[in-house]
C-alpha positions as CSV (number, residue, x, y, z in Angstrom):
1,X,76.9,93.2,130.6
2,X,79.6,92.3,128.1
3,X,81.2,95.7,128.4
4,X,81.2,95.4,132.1
5,X,82.8,92.0,131.9
6,X,85.5,93.3,129.6
7,X,86.2,96.3,131.8
8,X,86.4,94.1,134.9
9,X,88.7,91.7,133.0
10,X,91.0,94.6,132.2
11,X,90.0,95.0,128.5
12,X,88.6,97.9,126.7
13,X,85.7,97.8,124.3
14,X,86.2,95.5,121.2
15,X,89.1,96.8,119.2
16,X,88.8,98.7,115.9
17,X,90.9,96.0,114.3
18,X,87.9,93.8,114.1
19,X,85.7,96.2,112.0
20,X,84.6,95.1,108.6
21,X,85.0,96.3,106.0
22,X,88.4,97.7,107.0
23,X,89.3,100.6,104.7
24,X,92.9,101.4,103.8
25,X,94.2,104.8,105.1
26,X,93.6,106.5,101.7
27,X,90.2,104.8,101.2
28,X,91.2,103.2,98.0
29,X,91.0,99.6,99.2
30,X,88.6,97.7,101.5
31,X,89.3,94.4,103.3
32,X,86.7,91.9,104.3
33,X,86.0,88.2,104.1
34,X,84.0,86.2,101.6
35,X,82.8,83.1,103.3
36,X,85.8,83.2,105.6
37,X,88.3,83.8,102.8
38,X,90.3,87.1,102.9
39,X,89.3,89.6,100.2
40,X,90.6,93.0,99.1
41,X,88.4,95.2,97.0
42,X,89.2,98.4,95.0
43,X,85.8,100.0,94.7
44,X,83.4,97.2,93.8
45,X,86.1,95.2,92.0
46,X,87.8,92.3,93.9
47,X,91.5,92.6,93.5
48,X,92.4,89.7,95.8
49,X,90.4,86.7,97.1
50,X,93.0,84.4,98.6
51,X,91.7,80.8,98.8
52,X,95.2,79.7,99.9
53,X,95.4,82.2,102.7
54,X,97.1,80.9,105.9
55,X,94.6,82.8,108.0
56,X,90.8,82.5,107.8
57,X,88.2,84.6,109.6
58,X,88.2,83.5,113.3
59,X,87.5,85.0,116.7
60,X,91.3,85.2,117.4
61,X,92.2,86.9,114.1
62,X,92.8,90.6,113.9
63,X,93.5,92.9,110.9
64,X,94.6,96.4,110.2
65,X,95.9,98.5,107.3
66,X,99.3,100.0,107.7
67,X,101.6,102.2,105.6
68,X,102.4,101.4,102.0
69,X,99.0,99.6,101.2
70,X,99.9,96.7,103.5
71,X,97.1,94.8,105.2
72,X,98.4,93.2,108.4
73,X,96.8,90.2,110.0
74,X,97.6,88.7,113.5
75,X,96.5,85.3,114.6
76,X,96.4,85.6,118.4
77,X,96.1,81.8,118.9
78,X,99.2,81.0,116.9
79,X,101.0,84.2,117.7
80,X,101.7,84.7,114.0
81,X,101.8,88.0,112.0
82,X,101.6,88.4,108.2
83,X,100.6,90.9,105.7
84,X,99.3,91.4,102.1
85,X,101.4,93.9,100.1
86,X,100.5,95.5,96.8
87,X,103.4,94.9,94.3
88,X,103.7,95.6,90.6
89,X,102.8,91.9,90.0
90,X,99.7,92.0,92.2
91,X,98.9,91.4,95.9
92,X,101.4,89.1,97.7
93,X,101.2,87.4,101.1
94,X,104.2,87.5,103.4
95,X,104.9,86.3,106.9
96,X,106.4,88.9,109.2
97,X,109.4,87.5,111.1
98,X,110.3,90.5,113.1
99,X,113.9,90.1,112.0
100,X,115.9,93.3,111.9
101,X,118.3,94.3,109.1
102,X,121.4,96.4,108.8
103,X,119.1,99.2,107.6
104,X,116.5,99.6,110.4
105,X,114.8,102.5,108.5
106,X,113.7,99.9,106.0
107,X,112.4,97.4,108.5
108,X,108.7,96.8,108.4
109,X,106.8,96.9,111.7
110,X,103.1,96.0,112.1
111,X,101.0,98.8,113.4
112,X,100.8,98.6,117.3
113,X,97.0,98.8,117.1
114,X,97.0,95.4,115.2
115,X,97.2,93.5,118.4
116,X,94.2,93.0,120.7
117,X,94.3,95.0,123.9
118,X,94.3,91.8,126.0
119,X,96.5,89.7,123.8
120,X,98.6,87.1,125.5
121,X,101.5,87.6,123.0
122,X,105.0,87.5,124.5
């Protein structure tokens, strides 16, 4: 019944960007939540548990790994995008503004599959 409702509403099946744990493309990292708090693991070892995260697990939150060991998150209710990025100093959170630079080949873009198929983003 739910699938029929989604199809009739113009949506496909629930998107893959809601699967947990979400594995990085190379399989090295896994993303999930620990009591609603974002967590990234390398094997069994937790390398990030972000108590100060701006996003918590919610029905309108979507996540997907992208290039360069970046974990993208999209809050459909607030229309905000951010990502965790692995740096030499550890994992860092950054908001994505969508601003373009003079060097477009260096501009970061979230994976198109990050957004839900029926998102109301503009």
